[in-house]
N, C-alpha and C positions, 0 to 999 in steps of 0.2 A: 584508406578507402573512404570515399565520400558516402555519407549516409543521410538520406532524406529524413527530415523530422516528420513525425506522425502526429496529426491532430486527432486525438481520441474522442473528441466531441462528435465527430462525424459517424461514429459507430454506435450500434444499439447500446442502451444503458444496462441491459441485463447480462451482458457478457463480461467475463473477467478479461480485461484488456492486458495484453502483454506490453509492458512498459520498460523503457530504458532511457539512457542518457539522451538528452535533447528532445524527448517527446514532450508534448504539452496538452493541456486540457483539464477538464473537471476531474477525471480519474486521477491525474497526477496530484491535483489539489487534495483529493481524499487521502492519498498516500501520505502526503506531507502533513496533513492535519492529524492523522492517526499517529504517525511517528513523532510528531511534536507533542501530542498529549501523552504519549508513552515515555517521553524524555529523551528520544534519540535525535530528533531534528530540532535545531536551534534557530533556523531561519524563518522568514515570513512564508506564508502560503501563497506561492506565486503561480501555481499551476504549470510550472516549467520544471522538467526533470533535469535539474542542474547538478553540478559536482557535489554540492552539499547534500542534496537529496540522495544521490548515489552512495556517498560515504555513510550517511545515516542509515540507509537500508542495509549496507554491508555490515555495519555494527549490529543492527537488529538481527541479521541472519547469523552472525557469529555467536551472539548470545543465545540464539535458539538452536544452535548446533545443526544447522542446515547448510547446504552448499552456498558458499559466499560468491554470489554472481553480481550483485548490485542491480538486479533486474526483477521486475514483477511478472510472475506468471500465475496461473490458476492456483497452484499450491501455495505460493506466497500470499496471494489475496486471501485465501481461506485461513491461513495461519495468522496474518496480520489482523484481519477482521475478528477472528476468534479471540485473540489475545486482547484486542481493544474492547470487545464486548465483555469479556471476563474481568477486565480492569475498570469497568463502568465508564469507559471512554465513549462508547457508542450506545449505551442503553436508551437514552432519550432520542437519539437520531434514528435508530432502526426499529424501535418499538418493542414492547414486551413479547410479542408473538414470535420474534426472531432470536431472542436472547439465547435460547438453548440450541438453536440450529447451528450457530457458528461457535463451536468449542474446539479446543485442541484435539479432542478425541475424534472429531470428524475429519481431521486433516490426514490425508493418506500420503 
């Protein structure tokens, strides 16, 4: 089945973008950056959801004991951001006022 690639730059920044293979944009770059800083992603931050991004996300999902989909949805965003903040990966980027907002306890 042919799937059109989605440019997530065209959507509002405050939404949790659903992302998957072949999507591209700043949101994908954020995922790659966080996965890289957490040790899951070994490639460059390209803002393109490629096979390496998908495999890295699946490894992250497996280690977090959540369904292994290789896709980003709202639940995965909250989990990834929460873990990144708690591991001091995003403290400087998001600012101290948000550090306690994204924690694993807030992930439903």
